[in-house]
VEXSE-530897 format. One record per residue: x, y, z of N, C-alpha, C in turn. Coordinates in steps of 0.2 Angstrom, whole numbers, plus 2048, in hexadecimal, padded with zeros to 3 digits. Example, Ala and Ser with C-alpha at 12.3 -4.5 7.8 and 13.67 -1.06 7.14 Angstrom:
8427E482783E7EA8278427F0827/8407F58238447FB824840800827/
***
This chain:
3330DCA793390DBA7533E0E0A78/3440DEA7934A0E2A7C34E0E4A76/3500EAA763540EDA7035B0EEA74/3600ECA713670EDA743680F5A75/36C0F7A7A36D0FEA7B372101A76/3760FDA7337B100A6E378103A68/371102A6736E105A6136C10CA63/36D111A5F36B118A61364119A5E/36111EA6035A120A5E35A121A56/35F124A5435F126A4C36011FA48/36411BA4B366114A4835F110A48/35B110A4D35510CA4D35010FA48/350116A4734B119A4234E117A3B/354117A3A357116A3435610EA32/35610AA37355103A3534E101A33/349104A37342103A35340107A2E/34310CA2D342110A2734510CA21/34A109A2234D105A1D3490FEA1B/3460FBA213420F5A2033C0F7A1C/3380FCA1F3320FEA1C331106A1C/332109A17331111A1632B113A19/32610FA1A31F112A1C31F111A24/32410EA2732410DA2E328113A31/324118A3332711FA3532711FA3C/32E121A3F32F122A46331129A46/32D12DA4B32E134A4C335135A4F/339139A4C34013AA4E34113EA54/33B142A5633B146A5B33A143A62/33813CA62337138A6833E137A6B/33F136A71345133A7434612CA73/34C129A7434D122A7334811DA77/34711FA7D34211BA8033B11AA7D/339120A7B332120A7733211DA71/33811DA6D33911AA67339112A68/33C110A6D33C109A6F335106A70/33110AA7432A108A76326108A70/32710DA6B32310DA65325107A61/32B105A6032D0FFA5C32A0F9A5F/32A0F8A663270F2A693200F2A68/31C0F7A683150F7A663140F5A5F/3180F8A5A3160F7A5331A0F2A50/31F0EEA533230EAA4F3200E4A4C/31A0E1A4F3170DCA4D3130DEA47/3110E4A4630D0E6A403120E8A3A/3180E8A3B31D0EAA3631D0E5A30/31D0E8A2A31E0E4A243250E6A21/3290E1A203300E3A1D32F0E3A16/32E0E9A1332D0EAA0C3330EAA08/3390EDA0B33F0EDA073430E6A09/3420E1A053460DBA0734D0DCA06/3500E0A013570E1A003590E7A04/3580E7A0A35A0ECA0F3610ECA11/3640F1A1436B0F1A1536D0ECA1B/3680EAA1F3690E5A243680DEA23/3660DCA1D3650D6A1B35F0D2A1F/35B0D6A223550D3A2634F0D2A22/34C0CCA223470CAA1E3400C8A22/3410C7A2933B0C6A2D33B0CAA33/3350CAA373350CDA3D3390C9A42/33A0C3A4233E0BFA463450C1A46/3480C2A4034E0C4A3F3500CBA41/34B0CFA4034B0D6A4334C0D6A4A/3470D2A4E3480D2A5534E0D0A57/3510CBA543580C8A5635D0CDA55/35D0D1A4F3610D6A4D3610DBA53/35C0DDA5535B0E3A5A35D0E1A61/35C0DAA6235E0D8A693650D7A6A/3690D6A653700D6A653740DCA64/37A0DDA6637E0E3A6637E0E6A5F/37E0ECA5E37F0EFA583860EEA55/3860EBA4F38C0E9A4C3900EFA4A/38D0F5A483910FBA463950FEA4C/3930FCA523960FFA5839A0FAA5C/39F0F8A593A30F3A5C3A70F5A62/3A90FBA623AE0FEA673AB103A6B/3AC103A723AB108A763B010EA75/3AE114A783B3119A773BA118A7A/3BA114A803C0112A833C410DA7E/3C1108A7B3C4104A773C7107A71/3C210BA6E3C510FA683CB113A69/3CB116A6F3D111AA703D7116A71/3D6110A743DC10BA743DE109A6D/3DA108A693DB105A623DF10BA5E/3DD111A5F3E0117A5C3E7118A5F/3E8117A653EE118A693F3112A66/3F110CA653F5107A623F7109A5B/3F210CA573F410EA503F9113A50/3F8118A553FD11DA5540411BA57/404116A5B40B113A5D40E10FA57/40A10CA5340D109A4C40F10FA48/40B114A4740D11AA4341311DA45/41411DA4C41A120A4E42011BA4C/41F115A4D425110A4B426111A43/421112A3F422113A3842611AA36/42411FA3A427126A3942E126A3B/430121A40437121A4243B11CA3E/43A11CA3843E118A3343E111A35/43810EA37437107A3943C104A3D/43E108A42443106A4743F104A4E/4400FEA5043C0FBA5643F0FFA5C/445100A5D448103A6344510BA64/44310EA5F440115A5F439115A60/43610FA6142F10EA6242D10CA69/42610BA6B424109A71423101A71/4250FEA6C4250F6A6C42B0F3A6E/42B0EDA714310EAA734340E6A6D/4300E3A694330E0A6342E0E0A5D/4300DEA5842C0DEA524260DAA52/4260D4A554200CFA5641B0D3A5A/41C0D6A5F4170DAA634140DFA5E/4180E3A5A4150E8A564100E4A51/4120DFA4E40E0DBA494080D9A4C/4080D6A524020D4A563FD0D9A57/4000DFA593FB0E5A5A3F80E7A54/3FC0E7A4E3F90E9A483F40E4A45/3F50DEA463F00D9A443E90D9A48/3EA0DBA4F3E40DCA533E00E2A51/3E30E7A4F3DF0EDA4E3DD0EEA46/3DF0EAA423DE0EAA3B3D60E9A3A/3D30E6A3F3CB0E5A3E3C80ECA3E/3CB0F1A423C70F7A423CA0FCA3D/3CA0FAA373CC0FEA313C8104A30/3C2104A333BD10AA323C0110A35/3C510FA393C9115A3D3CE117A38/3CF11DA373D4120A323DB11EA34/3DD11FA3B3E311EA3D3E6117A3C/3E1112A3D3E210BA3C3E410AA35/3E010DA303E210CA293E910FA28/3EA114A2A3F1118A293F7114A2C/3F6111A323FB10DA353FD107A31/3F7103A2F3F80FDA2B3FB0FFA24/3F9104A213FC106A1B404107A1B/40610BA2140D10DA22411106A24/40E102A284110FCA2A4120F7A24/40E0F7A2040F0F3A1A4150F5A15/4170FBA1641D0FDA134240FAA16/4230F8A1C4290F5A2042B0EFA1C/4320EEA1B4350E8A184350E3A1D/4350E4A234360DFA2842F0DBA29/42A0DDA264230DAA274230D5A21/4220CFA234220C9A1F41C0C9A1B/4160C9A1E40F0C9A1B40C0CFA1C/40A0D2A164060D8A164000D8A1A/3FE0DDA1E3F80DDA223F20E0A1D/3ED0DCA1C3E70DFA183E10E0A1D/3DE0E6A1B3D80E7A1F3D20E9A1B/3CC0E8A1D3C60E9A193C60F1A17/3C30F1A113C20F8A0E3BC0FBA11/3BC102A113B6105A153AF103A12/3AF102A0C3A8100A093A60FAA0B/3AA0F5A0D3A80EEA0F3A60EEA17/3A80F3A1A3A70F4A213A00F6A23/39E0FCA213980FFA23394102A1D/38E101A1E38A104A1838A10CA18/38A10FA1338B116A12384119A14/38511EA1837F122A1B37D127A15/377129A1537612EA10379135A11/37A139A0C37D13FA0E378145A0D/378149A1137314FA11377155A0F/374158A0A37615EA07373165A0A/378169A0C375170A0E378176A0B/37417BA0B377181A07379186A0D/37F188A0C38218DA11381194A0E/37E198A1237D19FA103821A3A14/3841A8A113891ADA143851B4A14/3871B8A193841BFA193831C1A21/37F1C5A2237E1C8A293771C6A2A/3761C2A3036F1C0A3236E1C2A39/3681C2A3B3661C3A423611BEA44/3621BBA4A35E1B5A4D3591B8A52/3531B7A5134E1B9A5534D1B4A5A/34F1B4A6034F1AFA653481AEA68/3431B3A6833D1B2A6A3381AEA66/3391B0A5F3351ACA5A3391A6A57/33F1A5A593441A0A563441A0A4E/3451A6A4C3461A7A4434C1ABA43/34F1AAA3D3551ADA3A3531B2A35/3551B8A363531BDA3135A1BFA2D/3591C0A2735E1C1A2335F1C9A22/3641CCA243651D3A243691D5A1D/36E1D1A1B3721D2A153751CBA13/3741C9A0D3761C3A0B37B1C4A05/3811C1A053851C19FF3891BB9FE/
***
């Protein structure tokens, strides 16, 4: 079975952990080894969690899901930079008292077209900001609506950590941290 390259190693581990908590993939393996492990064990997998985040109910659906591009990674870095740049252009228009001659757009229709094209990427904060600012413009006939963050992506678990302050010494030979003074 071929797994699409847009899935990262940790995403693959998370997917299988969500489907069956007993299907454990070692996180210390590299991505190639994780894919080999999955290919060997996928036919023995039982989907215990039917109400999983990915709405997968069978092995056939899982294979199809992994074969296709990762839905969470819609944009490459280059495309994301272009979307952010368009959002900044709209923010610039809004910050200049909604005057088209002080912006990089030729006319209002062009601006509206760009805004409608980038509203899909509302998981990017600058896109949300530009749409919210643009909706305050009186020249805009129909308000532009975008998806709320909760509807776009499942929330990843938060990990809590304790931050310690003080004076510490790191032993590089034994790879240990020694506490000299803590406050």
